[in-house]
N, C-alpha and C positions, 0 to 999 in steps of 0.2 A: 426577717427573713424568715420564713419555716423549718427547722432544720428537718434535712431528712433521716432515711433509715442508715444504718452504717452500708450497707451493701449499694443502697444510691450513692452514698456519698463515694464510696470506692470505683463506683463508674463515673461521677462524674470528674475525679480526679485523673483518672485516667483517658477518658475523652477531651479533657483541655488538653492532655500532650498531642493529640489527632485530632486537630478540628476539622481539616477537611477532609475526613474520610468518614463513614460509615463505620460505628466499634460495633463488630458481633461481639455482643457479651456472654459465654458460657455459662450458663444456668442447667445443670443437669443433662438432659438430652437436646435441648434447646439452646440455641443462639437466640439473645434477648437484644431488640435496641429499642432504647425511651427517649421522650423527650422528641428534638425537632428531626432526629435520625428515625425515628418511627415513621412519624407524620409522611416523611419525605418517602422513606422506603416503601412505607404498604401501598402509596401511591404509585410508586415506580413498578412494585414488584405483585403490584394488585392481589394484596392479602388484606386479611381483616385488621382493622385499627382497632386495638383496644384499652383499657387503662389499669393501672394499679395502684394502692397506695404504696407512697413513697415517704410518708412520716410529715407530710403539709398537708394543708387542708382540701386540698385538690388533689384528684387522682392525674398520677403520671401518664402521659402516652405511651403505648409500649407495641410492640408488634413484636413476632418471632419467626424461625424457621426450624423446622428439624435440623439435628446436628448431620444424620446421616445422610442427607439429602440436600445440604447448604449448598455444595458446589453449583446447582445448578442455578439456584437465586443470585449467588455471587457474579454467575458470568452474565447473568443479566445487567446488574449494576455494573460491572467493567464494561459491558458492549455500552452502555450509556454512557461512559467516560468516566464515571465515579472510580474512587479509591474505597477499600474495604480494609479494614484493622481488625484480625481475629485475636481476642482477647480469650485466651484459656487458663484454665486452673491450672497451678503450678505447684499445688502441694494436696496432699491427702486431706479430703475430708475430714477423716476420724481421728488426725492427728491436730487439726486445725484449731487455735483456741479464737474465737469470735468469726469473723468473717473468712474466707476461704480465700488465699492468697493470690492473684490475678495478673497476667502480664500479658501486653501484647507481642505474639510469637513472630507475627508478620505482616506486613502492609501488602494490600496485593492492589497492583495499580496496571493499566490496561498495556504499560509496558514490561512488567516484569511477571508474565504469566508463564508458568512455567507447566503446567498441567495440559497433558495430550490433547483432551475433549475439548480445550479451551481455544488452541491454536489451529490456525488453517496451515496445514501439513505442507502444502506449497509457496508459504508465503513467509518472509522473513517478520520477525517482530522488534522493530527495532525499536530502542529507546535513545534518543539525541541526547548529547549535554552539549550545551552553549557557553564559552566562557567568552569574554571582552576583557583586552587590557589598553584602557586609555594611553594614548599617545600628548605627546605635545603639538602646539598650533601646527609646527610645521610639518608634522609629521601623521599619518593617518592612523586611526584605530586599528589595532590587531583581535582578530575573531577567531577560535579554535573552535572546530565540530568535532566530539568524538561520539560516534555511531555503536550502540552493543547490541547485541540479540543475544540476551541472557539464555534462552532457551540452546542455545548451540556455543555460546561462548566465544563467537565474533568481537572484535572490535577495532573499529577503523578509525584514522584521524588523519584531520587535515587543517589547514592554518591560512585564512585567506584576509584581503585587505579592506575590504567594505563592506557593509551589511547587504548590499545589493546580493555580492558574491555569495554571503550566507543564505540569503534567501533561496539563490540558483541550486544553493550545493545541499540544502535541508529536504524540498521537492522530492527529490527523485527517490529516498527511503521510505516513502509512504509512512511513517515514522507512528506508531501508537500512542507515542507523549514526547513531549518535549521539556527538557529541565534545563533553564538557565539560570544563570549568578545573578548576583543580585548589582552586578555593574551595568546590568543593562535598563535603559529607561523605560516608561509606559509606552512611550512613541513604538519603540522598536518593539518590544513583546508582541505589540497589538498588531505589526508589520506581519511579524512572525506566525501569529495567529491566523491572520486573514489567507497568507499563501498557502498554507498548510492545511488550514481546516480542520487541525488536531487538537489535541490537549496540550497548554502549554503552563507548565509551573514555574515559577520562580522561588528559587531558594537560595540562603545564604549559608554557603556551608562553613563560612568561619563561625558562625553562631550554634551550630548544630553541635549536639551532645559528644555524636560519636566522632572519633579519633583514628586514622586509618595510616597505616603503613604501605607506601607504595612497593606492591611485589616486585622481585626482582625483574620478572618479565615486561614490565611497564616502566622499567625504570629508563631505558637505553633505547633507543631510535635505531633505523637500519643501519647508520653508520658508525654506532657504537656511542653516540653521544648522549648524556642526562636529556631529556626533556627538559626544555623550561618554556618561558613565557604563558601565551594564553591555551598550550597544547597540556600543560602541566596543570593550570588550571581546571581544565576542563577534566582531566583523568582524576583529578582528586574530587572533584565534585561528584562525578561517576562513582567512586568508590566509596563516598560518603554517603550518598544516595540510597546505594544497594546496601551497603551495610545496614544503614538507618531503617530501609525498608525491609530487609529479607532477614535481618536478625543472626544474620549467619555467615560466613566466607565463603566466597564465590569464586574456589580456586580453578574453578574449571575455566574461567578467560583465559583468553588465547593469548599471547603476544600481541603487543599492538600492530598493525599494519599502517604506515603513514602512505600515505600518496599527495599528489598535488594534481589542481586544475587542470595543468600542462600535460599532465600523463594523459589525457583523454579526451575526444573530442566534447567539446563544451557545447550546451543548448541551456539556454535560459528555459523558467517556468513556462513562457509562452510557447516556444517551439516543442517541448516536449509533449506539451497539451496538444496543438496544431497538428502533429503528425500522428498522435493516437499510436505511441508505442506501447503503452501499458493498459491505459484505461482510455476509452472514448468519450470523445465532449459530451455526446448527451447524455448517458446515463452512467458514466465513470466503472463503465463494467468490462471485465477483459475481451469478454467475446467482442469481435469485429476489431482486435489490435494487431501490430506486429507481432509481441509476444503471444497472445492467443493463435497466430499462425505459425508462431515457429517452436512451440510449446509440445514434441513430440518426446520428451522425456518419460523414462521410466521410473525416476526414483523423486519422491520429494524434495531432497539435494540437491539434484540436477534443475529440477525448476526453479528454486529459489536462485540458482547460481546463473540461471540462463535469464533470468529479469534483470539482475545485476549487469550483466552483459549488455545486455538492450540498453540499459540505462547510461552504461560509461562506455562506449565503442573505443577501442584502441588506438594509438595514433603512430606506435614504433611498427614502422615496417616488417620488420624480424617477426615480432609475436605475430602480426597478424597473417605473414605467410606460415608461420608454424603451425595455427590454428587451420588454415587453410589446406597448407600438405595433408593433417589428418582426417580431413573432411574427403580429401579426394581419395585418399585410400580406401577410408571406411566407404566410400561411395562407389568404388571400383571392387572392392571385396565383399559384394553385398551379402555372401553366406556366410562368412564369421562375423559381420556387423550385426545379422539379423540373429545369430546365437548368441553373441554377448547382449543385445537388448533382450532377449528372453532370459537371460540370467540376473540382469541387474532389476527384471520387472521382480525378482526373489530378493533383493536386498531393501532392507528397510532403514531408516533415516536414523542413519550413522551417528552424525552429527548431534542428534537432539536426545538420541540412546545413551550417548557419553556424556552432554549436559544433565540429564537427570541423573546418571550414575553420582556425577561431583556433587548435584544440588542435594542428593539424600532421598529423591522419592522416586526411586526405580523400583521396578517390582518385579516377579519371579518372571511374569508374562515377558517383560522387555530383555531380561536376559537369555528367554528363547529366540526373541527377535535378532538378538545380537548376535547368539550362536547360530543362528538358522542363515544369517548376512557373511558371518566369516566363512562357512563353508562353502559358501558361493565364489569367494575369492580365487580360490588357486585356479577355479575351469575358467575364470575370466582373464587372468594370468594366460593359462594355457593357449586360448584363443588369440591373445593379444600377441603372442609371439610366433605366431604365424602369418601375421602380417607384415608386408614389406616395411624396411626401415623408413624412418618419419618421425613425426613428434610422437606419434602413437607410442613407439617403443621407447621412449624419452620419460612417456608417463606410466610405462608399466614398469622402468626400472624402479621408479620412484614410489610404485606401491607396496608397501609392507603388509603382507596376509596376515599378520599377527596370530600364526598359527600354534602359538604357545599359550596364548588366549583362549584360541577356539578350545585347545586341549583340555585346559581348566574348565572351561563351560561344559564341555562334553563329560565330562567326569563329575561336573557338581550336580547340575540342572537335570532334574527327573523330565521328559517327554509331555508329563502332562500335567508340570508346572499349574498351582493356581495361581488367580490375579493376588489376591492378597497373602502380605506373609506372616499372616498368623492363622493360615488355616491347614497349614501343614502340607507333607506330601513335596515340598520343593525338591529335595536332592535324591540322589541316586544311591542305591545300594553299594556300598564301600566307600563311601564317600569317606565317612566319619565314623570311628570303631565304636564310642559309645551313641552315637546317635542309632547305629545300625541296631545296638544291644537293646534299647529303649525299646526300636520299632519293631524288634522280635519279641517284647514283653506286652508290648501291646496287642499285636497280633496274637498270639499264644494265647493272651488274657480273653480277647473277644472270642477264639475260638473253643478256648473252655467253657464258657458263657453259653454258648451256643450247642455245647455236646451237653451240658449240663439241662439243659431244659429235655432234651430226649430222653436224658437217663431217668429224671424225675418222674416223667410222662409213665416211663415202665415199670416204675418202681412202684408207686402209688396206685397206677392203672388210671388214672385221671388225665382224659385226652383232652382237655380245655386247657390244662396247666401250661401258665407260660411265664417265662422269667422276660424282665423288664429292665427300664433305667429310667429316672427321671434326677434332675439336678438337687431336688431336696433331700429324697429319701438314696439316691444310689441306687444297687443293684436289689430286686426283689423277687421273689416265687409269689405270684398270682393265683388264686383258686377261689372260684365262685363258692357261694355259699351252699349251694346246693350238693358241693363234692367236700365239704369241711369233715363230713364222716369218714372219709377215706385217709385221712391225714393220722396215722396212729405212731409216728415217730416225735418222740417229745425234742428233737434235734430243730422242729420248726419253732422259731419265734415272732409272736408277732410284732409287726411294723408300721401298720397301718390298715384301717378299716373303711372299707367305701361300703356304698349301700347294696351292692349285689355280690361283695368278693372283700376278701379280707388277702392282705400282705404279707409275706414272712420273708425274715433272712434265714440262714442257716451260719455256723461257724465256718464252714469250708468256704461259702458263697462271701461271708464277710471278708476274709482272709485275702481271697481271689481279687476282690474289690479295691482292696488298700493297694494292692502291687499295680493294677490296671490303672487303677486314677493316678498313682504317683509316675507311673511313666509315661501317661499322656501329658499329665503336667511338665513335667521334664522335658519331654520330646518339644512340645509348645517353644518351650524357653530357649531350647538349645538350637531349636531350628532357625528362630530368631537372631540368636547369636550369632550361630553360623552367618546367617543371611549377610547382617551386617559386616563380618568378616572378608567375608568373599566380596562383597561390594567395595571394601576400603582397599582388597587387593587388584581389583578392575580398574580403580581411579587410577592405580601407578602407570596404567597404560592409555591415560586419558590422551597425553600428545599425540601418539602413535595412530590412537584410533580418530583423533582431529585430523591428521595429516591425510590417513587413509579416507577419508568420508571426500578430503577434498580432490584428491584422484581421481575418484570414481564420480564425483558430481561434474570433474571437468569431461571424463569419457563418455558419461551420460550427455552432457549438452553437443559433445560432437555427434556423438551417433544420431541423434534429433536433428542436426543440419544436414548430416549424409542423408538420412531421410526423406526430411522437407525437400531436398534439392531433388532427391532422384523423383520423389512424388510429381514434381510442378514442371522440371524439366530446368532446374538453375545451372546456372552459367559461371566458373570458378572467374574471378573479377582478375585484374592483372594493376598494377600501382605507377603510375608515371607523373612526374612531376609536370603539372605544367598543362595537363590534358584530361579532358573530360569527354568520351566517346563512347557512347550507350547505342548499342543496335537490338532494335526490335525491345527494348524495356516495358515493362508492365507493373502495374500497381501490384504487391503481391497480395494484399489483403482484399482487394476487389475482386481480384482473377479469380480468388479460391471462393469468393460467394458467390461471383457469377457464372465461374465456368472456365476454363482456359481458351473453347472454341469461341464462346462472347465477346473475350476484351480484345479489344483494339492494342496493338501494340505499337510504340512510336520511338524516333531515334531521337537522340541530342547529342548534339556536336559542339563542343565550347572549346576555347585556349583563352591564354593571357592577353593574347593580343588583338588578334582580330573580331573572334566571338566571345569576349566576356561576359556582354551583356544581351540577354534573349529579351526582346520586344515582346509579348505575347498579346493577341489580339483574337476577336472573336466572341460570340455572344454569351449568356450565363446559359448555364448546362451544358456548353458545347465538349468539356472535359478541361478547361485551362489549371483549374485548382489540382485534380487527378493527375495530369502532368508535370504540374510542380512536385506535387508531393512524393508522386514516385519517384522520383528523380531523388529525392534525401533521403526516402527510404532505401532507394540501392546504394547508396553511400554509407547509410547505417548498417544495414545489412553486410555489406563487404568489410568494414571496420569492425565489426565484430567477429570477424571471421568465418561466416558464412557465404555458402552460394548465392548467386545473385538472379532474379528473374530478367535475363536479357539474354540476347544471342552472342554477343561480345559487350563486354565491359569493361573498358580503360578508366582507370579514376584517378584522380588524384586523392592525397591523403589531406582530408578536410580537418582544420581545428576547432571551427566552429560552424554551427548551422544556425542560423536566424530565420524565422518565417513570421510574415505577417498575414495571415490567413484566416480571413472574417473577424467578426469584431463583436461584441456586447456592450449595451451601457454597463457601468461598473455605477449603479445606484449608490451602494453602500460606500465605495470609495468616494463618492463625489465627481466623479469622470464619465462623461459623454462617449462615444464613440468615438466619435473624432478626436478626444483628447488622448484616447487609450492607442487608438490607432497612430499618434504622433509619437506618443510616449515609445512605444515599441520599435516604431521605425528611427528614431533618434538614438536607440540602442544598437540597434544593428549598424547603422550605417558608421557610429562613432567607436565602437569597439572590436568590430570586426577587418580581417586582415585581409592579404590578398591569397592568403590560403583559407577561407571562408567561403562557406555556400549562405547567399540571402534570397528567400523568397517572398517576392512582396506583390501582394494581390489588392488592385482598384486602391492604390493609395490616392486622397484626396476628395474619394468619393464622400465624404461626410461634410463636407462644407460648399460653398456655392461651385458653380462650376468654373469660373475664372482662378479662382485660390485654390484647389483643386488641381487645376490644369498644372499652374504656377508652382504648387509645390511637388507636384509629380515630376517634371520635367528639373526641377531643381536636386529632388533627390537622385534621378537618374544621373544627371551631371556629376554630382558629386561623387556618385560612386565610381563613376566610370573615370573621372579625373583623378578623385585621391587615394579612394579606397581600393580598387582596383580588385573588388571582388568577386569571384561568380556568381552572378545575378539572374534569376529569372522574374521579369518584374510583367504582369498581366496588367491590362489596362482596357478601361472602354473610351478614352480620351485619344482617338482617331489621329489626332493633329500631331500626336508625340512620335507618330511612327515618322514624322520628318527627320527624328533626331539620327537615323540609320546614315542620311546624306551628310549629316554634321560631326557626330561622332565615330569614331573609327573603330572601336569595338561593339558598336551596337548593331545587331541584327534584327529586322523583324521576322518575325514565325507568327503563324495563324492555326486556329483551328478550323477544319475546313467543313462548311456545311452546304446544304444545298436546296435550293427550291423546287419542290414536288407540290403541283395543283395548288398552289397557293399557300403551300403549310412550308414549315420548316423541316430538315431531315438532317439529324447530326449525325456526320462521319466519324468524328472522334479521331481523326486523323490531322497531326500537326506538320504544316507545310511552309517552306520556307514563303517571305513576303506579307504584307499586310492584310487582313480581313477587307473587302470590299464592304462590307457593310455590317452591322451589328443584329439585324434579325429583331431587335427586342418586341417590338409587336407581336410576332410570331411564335417567341416564348409567351408573352402573356395569353396570346389564344391558347397555347399547348396546357395555360393554367387555368383555362377555362373563365376567363374574365367574360362578362355581359358581353354580347355581341353589339350592343349599341355603344359600348367604350371601344372596341375594336376598330369600328367602323368610324367613329369619331376620329379616332387617333389616326386612322389611316389619313381621312382627310387633313387634319392638322398637319401632318408630314408630308402631304402631298403640296401644302402652301409652303410651308417651310422649304421646301426644297426649291420652290420658284422664288423664294425670296417675299410671300405674298401672304401674311400671316393672317388676313382677314378673311372670314367662312360662316358658313353657317354653325350656329352653337346645335346641343343635343335639341333643346325644345324653340323651333323654328316661329313659332308665335309670341314666344314670351319676348319682348323686345326690352327690356331693361334687366340685365345680370344685377343679383344680390352684391350690393359694396360690403366691402371689409368693414368699415364705419357705415352706421346706418345714416349719422346726423350730416355725413358729407359724401355725393357721389364720388365712385371711383373716376378718376382723371384715366384716361386710356390715352397713349400716345397714337398718333396718329400713323407712322408709319413705322418700323422695325428696320435696324440698319442692315442691311446685307450679310451675307456669311463673310464675305471680304473685310468689309468696314470693321465688323468683329474680331477677326483676327488681327487687324491693322489694331484695333483700340487694346486689344488682350497684351499686344508687342510692348506697346509702349505704357501700358499699366496706365491708360486712361479710360475709364469707363462712361460713356454718356450718361446723364442723369437728369432723367426728366422733371421739372419742375414746378411742384403743385402753383395753382394762383395763389393770390396772397390770402390768408384767412387771420381774421382777429381774433387772438387767443385770450382765455381768464388768465389770470395770474395761475388760478392751481392749474389749469392745461400746462402753462408755461412751465412751470415747478414740475409736474412730471416728466415731461420731453425732456430737462435737463436731465433728472433722476436716470432715464434712461439711456443719456449719452454715458453718465457717468458708471457704469455698471462694466463690469468685467466678466462678461458672459460664459467666456472659454475657461474659468475659476469656479462657476455655478454649480451645483447641483441641478438638477431637474426642480426635485422639492423643495430649495429655495428659491429659484427661478418663479414656480408655480403660486408662490408665498408672497414673493415680490410683487407679482402682478394682482395678487387679490387686493394687496394692499392700494396698491397705484388706484384700483376700480373703485374701492372704497373712497379712495381719497376724493377722485372725481366726482361723485355721486354726493359728498358732503359738500362740495364747494357749489353743485349746481344747485344744491335744495338751502346753502347759506349756512349748514347747520356748522359749527364750528365746535 
């Protein structure tokens, strides 16, 4: 193996410690990347790939980015899911013996971003840590999740007892990355990757070199007991990972807030997706979601809190009503509310400002933003105290305006403070005595220089004479060569000769230069020292700032609820166990898109005993799914403490919502539409309670008519008899409407339509009773199906309705239809059983089978038939089925030709 240069050897040694990250290796004013890092980075960043000699026979691939603009390139890599290790020189090159010492000072990952321009201000940037504790065969394994937003310091923790519960819990965080402990097996890791669509890293904290001590704020839970089991493991994993990547303490992490799934209305992955709470199904965007509708917040921290509330509706009626009380007051007191909203618009992101202070990357402009934000708090409190007593007053009492910190910032930070800490001009006059003296010396010196130029012009009579400065020669007096004869004073000492001029210094200028430059150098150093000291002082206010941020965020969300409720005419819901009664309910998002005047409102009336299940019939596009979804969204809005789109809303407090609305083939996971439908339905009916809401849309449509109808009826009966959950069940199987006569809690409703001039008109009104027909052909006509297809469908329908299946085909002159297998004519049954016969056969699970005439089969054909009979089609992926079909076809061809 060829020997590399000492610098490349150093690079390889450091790179070995960070194999999963791009190593940004500092060389002068550039970060350089070598070998595979260079090849990949050049492609991802679309920059030039070059090479350099590294001591071996071949040139080493190399690319680089300027140090001063490196963050824009790092952001591109982070956005693509990569990690970047920043390697800096940690000793003065002048003092170095041999290669300058370098170390990685930070590893930037998608979940550990702290730079303001890299973060979405209205989204949390969570990193999740998952720990698993194996149990014996008689007990369930235990899992813990710790969610951390490094930019705000928030730390949440929960414990669950199944991998499925873990998957349901991780999705709402929409995290930037997930770190799992070494105890997770590859299959578990792959499932986490699939369900979250994010970066998942597996690390073994036991083998990492970093040793951490659990901070006091993380040692005890809210009951005062030490953390143990998987939660302790996840917290240690978090601390080790953050210290390993950030290379510094993360003191701004807040005390751990533990929670359990039973505190909130639970929704699984599919239900959150189907209800489009925070992102749309089509393009995963915010626009068109419930969050988009409700987000009238004025601050970034309020917007982030709102998203958390939407994903975790409350189950505590007292807390729900506290929020509703506050919204009620803010709705009634519109003048004060609008004043508060106006003031909130001037409040910056206190959470992330506090985080940057502690993390050490805060700048003077950040402190100006903090000062301006704190200056608004007394005015906000003044308006809050004008409001009637409610939860709003409790919030006001918990708001600490941090006036002592505000005074400190007012005294310290100059109104025109720069962005950089090394530009000067950060502090006000009077903040520090030595700083004032240096500032005065610097200002007086510069004024003396300006005055000198005027004095020298008058004394010499040289109007073009000027006093200048550069870093090489310092201050100088410049005279053009045409005027040199006017310099008669021997005080002028030549300093530099130019093509058309000479530059001089004088003893007075040299003396003043020393004073000015000394003052400027000391001024910069002192300002930097004072800024670091100020940052440390502000860091002591961190818990108070974080508490203030939480209170302001809550106030912001409640104001947004009041504003949205006023805009769209929402009503305060009430909660009553066992009753679901909504008058003139609307789908909030569709109503916003369409306009209130165009949306058709509907009632829904359910109870535990006589109206537990609504069986909804009606054609496609009539509004069945909208009706179902709006019921769930009204429940969610009510339980997050917002008014709801209805004239009246009396709701139970739901513990879970399950939705089975729409489906798509899971080709990657190897599951068909029907399999996905069955898995999601199974979860609903096995995990729901009598306090749950289940929405099931067209169960059974992915299989044969009789199988589908049988399954659908069995599901309805199971929910009715055993689960007893509130259930909305839409179906095209009109035979199921007979269940209203058999099951006490099942009630038929339908979405009304009318037929005008042979065309269907959707009325979007939900009425009692079953639909009289499906209007399927009319819907096909609306979709502009070819006229020949529509005409033929009417003919077939007419014959079917008279139990006569014979009729003309599309091509009346074609006497013979194409057979599925050209080698054998398709045998057509002479007469189809009547609808009554079919119903009887379905009930008895005995379906008539038309027997083919006896055909002699070859051994190869018989083998294929046996192979088909042995297939488990439910568990096969579409691709596996296609490959199997191809192999069978090839086998038959070989048998026919006798080719073995």
